[in-house]
C-alpha positions in Angstrom: -1.9 8.9 19.5 1.6 8.8 18.5 2.0 6.4 15.5 5.3 5.3 13.9 5.0 3.8 10.3 8.0 1.7 9.4 8.5 1.2 5.6 6.2 2.6 3.0 4.9 0.0 0.5 3.5 1.8 -2.6 3.2 4.9 -0.4 0.4 3.5 1.5 2.0 4.3 4.9 2.5 7.9 3.8 -1.1 8.3 2.7 -2.3 6.7 6.0 0.0 9.0 8.1 -1.0 12.2 6.2 -4.8 11.5 7.1 -4.1 10.4 10.6 -2.3 13.6 11.1 -5.3 15.4 9.9 -7.4 13.7 12.5 -5.2 14.8 15.3 -2.5 12.0 15.5 1.2 12.6 15.7 2.7 10.5 12.8 6.0 9.7 11.3 7.2 7.5 8.3 10.6 6.1 8.1 12.0 4.1 5.1 15.4 3.0 3.5 15.9 5.6 0.7 17.2 2.8 -1.7 13.7 1.6 -1.9 12.1 4.9 -2.5 12.7 4.8 -6.3 9.6 6.7 -7.2 10.2 9.3 -4.4 6.9 8.6 -2.7 8.2 8.8 0.8 10.2 11.9 -0.3 7.1 13.6 -1.6 5.4 13.2 1.8 8.5 14.4 3.6 9.0 11.2 5.4 12.3 10.2 6.9 14.7 8.6 4.4 17.8 6.7 5.7 20.6 5.7 3.2 22.3 2.7 5.0 20.2 -0.3 5.7 21.9 -1.0 9.0 21.4 2.7 10.2 17.8 2.4 9.0 17.2 -0.6 11.4 19.0 1.3 14.2 17.1 4.5 13.6 13.9 2.7 13.5 14.5 0.7 16.8 15.6 4.0 18.5 12.5 5.9 17.2 10.0 3.2 18.6 10.5 4.6 22.1 8.9 7.8 21.2 5.6 6.3 19.9 2.5 4.6 21.3 1.9 2.3 18.4 4.3 0.9 15.8 2.6 0.2 12.4 5.0 -2.1 10.3 4.4 -2.3 6.5 5.8 -5.7 5.7 8.8 -4.7 7.8 8.9 -8.1 9.6 12.7 -7.8 10.2 12.1 -5.2 12.9 9.9 -7.4 15.0 12.5 -9.8 16.8 14.7 -6.8 17.9 11.7 -4.5 18.7 10.0 -6.9 21.0 13.1 -7.5 23.0 13.8 -3.8 23.4 10.2 -2.8 23.8 8.1 -5.7 25.1 5.2 -3.6 26.1 4.9 -1.6 23.0 2.1 -2.3 20.6 2.8 -3.4 17.1 0.6 -3.9 13.9 1.8 -5.8 10.9 0.3 -4.6 7.6 0.9 -6.9 4.8 0.6 -5.6 1.1 0.9 -8.7 -0.9 4.3 -10.3 -1.8 5.5 -11.1 1.7 2.4 -13.3 2.3 2.3 -14.7 -1.2 6.0 -15.8 -1.1 6.3 -17.0 2.4 4.2 -20.0 3.9 2.6 -19.6 7.4 5.4 -21.7 9.0 7.8 -19.0 8.2 5.6 -16.0 8.9 4.3 -17.3 12.3 7.5 -16.5 14.0 6.9 -12.8 13.9 3.2 -12.9 13.5 2.8 -14.3 17.0 4.8 -11.3 18.4 2.8 -8.5 17.0 -0.7 -7.4 18.4 -2.6 -7.2 15.3 -2.5 -8.1 11.4 -3.9 -6.0 8.6 -4.0 -7.1 4.9 -4.3 -4.6 2.1 -6.1 -6.7 -0.6 -9.0 -9.1 -0.3 -7.3 -12.1 -1.8 -4.7 -12.0 1.2 -7.7 -13.2 3.4 -7.4 -16.4 1.8 -4.0 -17.3 3.4 -3.3 -18.5 7.0 -2.1 -16.2 9.6 -1.0 -16.6 13.3 -3.7 -14.1 14.3 -7.0 -13.2 12.5 -6.3 -10.5 9.9 -8.3 -7.4 9.3 -8.9 -6.2 5.7 -8.4 -2.5 5.2 -8.5 -1.5 1.4 -5.5 0.4 0.2 -6.3 4.3 0.4 -5.4 6.7 -2.4 -4.3 10.3 -1.8 -7.4 12.0 -3.3 -5.7 15.5 -2.9 -3.0 14.5 -5.4 -5.0 11.9 -7.7 -8.0 14.4 -8.3 -10.9 14.0 -10.8 -9.6 15.6 -14.0 -10.6 15.8 -17.7 -9.5 12.6 -19.4 -9.0 12.7 -23.1 -11.1 10.7 -25.5 -8.1 9.4 -27.3 -8.6 5.6 -27.4 -5.2 4.9 -25.8 -4.7 2.6 -22.9 -1.8 1.9 -20.5 -0.9 -0.8 -18.1 2.1 -1.6 -15.9 3.8 -5.1 -15.7 4.4 -6.6 -12.2 6.6 -9.4 -11.1 6.7 -12.2 -13.7 4.1 -10.6 -15.8 4.5 -10.5 -19.6 2.8 -8.2 -22.1 1.0 -11.2 -23.7 -0.7 -11.9 -20.5 -2.5 -8.6 -20.6 -3.1 -8.6 -24.4 -4.7 -12.2 -24.1 -6.9 -10.9 -21.3 -8.0 -7.9 -23.4 -8.8 -10.3 -26.3 -11.6 -11.8 -24.2 -13.3 -8.4 -23.8 -15.2 -6.2 -26.2 -12.8 -3.2 -26.0 -10.8 -1.8 -28.9 -7.9 0.5 -28.1 -4.1 0.8 -28.5 -2.3 -0.5 -25.4 0.9 1.2 -24.1 2.8 -1.2 -21.7 5.4 0.0 -19.0 7.9 -2.4 -17.8 8.8 -2.2 -14.0 12.3 -0.8 -14.9 10.8 2.4 -16.1 10.3 4.5 -13.1 7.9 7.5 -13.0 8.2 9.8 -10.1 5.2 9.8 -7.8 4.6 13.6 -8.0 4.5 13.1 -12.0 2.1 10.3 -11.9 -1.1 12.4 -12.2 0.0 14.3 -15.2 1.2 11.1 -16.8 -2.0 9.1 -16.2 -4.2 11.8 -17.6 -2.7 11.5 -21.1 -4.5 8.1 -21.4 -8.2 7.2 -21.6 -7.9 3.6 -20.2 -5.9 1.8 -17.6 -5.7 -2.0 -17.7 -5.4 -3.3 -14.2 -4.7 -6.9 -14.5 -2.0 -8.0 -12.1 -0.9 -11.7 -12.1 1.6 -13.5 -10.0 3.0 -16.9 -11.0 0.2 -17.1 -13.7 -2.5 -16.5 -11.1 -4.8 -13.4 -11.4 -4.8 -11.3 -8.4 -8.4 -10.3 -7.8 -7.8 -6.9 -6.5 -7.0 -3.5 -7.9 -3.5 -2.3 -7.7 -2.6 1.1 -6.2 -1.9 2.4 -9.7 -5.2 1.2 -10.9 -6.9 2.9 -8.0 -5.1 6.1 -8.6 -6.1 6.1 -12.2 -9.7 5.4 -11.1 -9.5 8.3 -8.7 -8.7 10.6 -11.6 -11.5 9.3 -13.8 -9.8 7.1 -16.2 -11.7 4.1 -17.6 -10.0 1.4 -15.5 -10.5 -2.1 -16.8 -10.3 -4.5 -13.8 -9.5 -8.3 -13.5 -13.3 -9.0 -13.8 -13.5 -7.1 -17.2 -15.6 -4.3 -15.8 -14.8 -0.7 -16.4 -14.8 1.6 -13.3 -14.3 5.4 -13.3 -15.0 6.2 -9.7 -12.8 5.4 -6.7 -14.9 3.4 -4.3 -15.3 5.0 -0.8 -13.6 2.1 0.9 -10.3 3.2 -0.9 -10.6 6.8 0.3 -8.0 7.8 3.0 -10.9 8.9 5.3 -12.4 5.3 5.2 -8.9 3.6 5.7 -8.2 5.7 8.8 -11.6 4.9 10.3 -10.9 1.2 9.8 -7.4 1.4 11.1 -8.4 3.3 14.1 -10.8 0.4 15.1 -7.9 -2.1 14.9 -5.8 0.5 17.1 -8.7 0.7 19.7 -8.7 -3.0 20.2 -5.1 -3.3 21.2 -4.3 0.0 22.9 -7.1 1.5 25.2 -7.3 5.3 24.9 -6.7 5.5 28.7 -3.3 4.2 28.3 -2.2 6.6 25.6 -0.1 9.6 26.9 -1.4 13.1 25.9 1.4 15.5 25.3 
């Protein structure tokens, strides 16, 4: 199948596309370079476009060459794409903020036009959608984030998201029986994706406690899952420590689950083999 991924939230599209290509699909990822600060799409050799208007035009033109269009929060493509390509199949893949920040009344206008909806974290299943969503856990590139020797140094690391403050994480840790020195990284400090493994493995712990508007997000972040994949002691929102990446977050599992979604909306007999 020929699959076009538009946008690349946290590199999830690139990881999915990489493993889809391994299983025989023809894949491509396109994103606005302005939003690739960690150089994730760059690392996977996806297409990066400098001008936002050129990005939309290039994306719309590229759609004609693919059987299925996998949108990663890229809702703004839907109105134009469905006019230009009414018979093409579209999947909307939500990664969090777009759903949490927009009520169903606003989202429904583009959700009704896509053929399937995927959500990346279990808490997103609690929201309303114009179509029944399918939960596909975020995959982690296990080629890059390999198991490695983690130092017994007693240092922990966390990354703040959205409106989160250091006190939020420290107050959470006070409720737990762990004792280590916590290093906190603000969102303004960008670490390039290719350097993440060497950075993470200097710590023993990773505190994965994301909140939004003072509400705990009951899901592991991609960074937390990457740390888990490498063998760090990841303290999740439930206070438990995990050092193994669950199978559901492997790219192999993600591609299998996504293929099931694809098969429901685009029968294999309709796919052109080139």
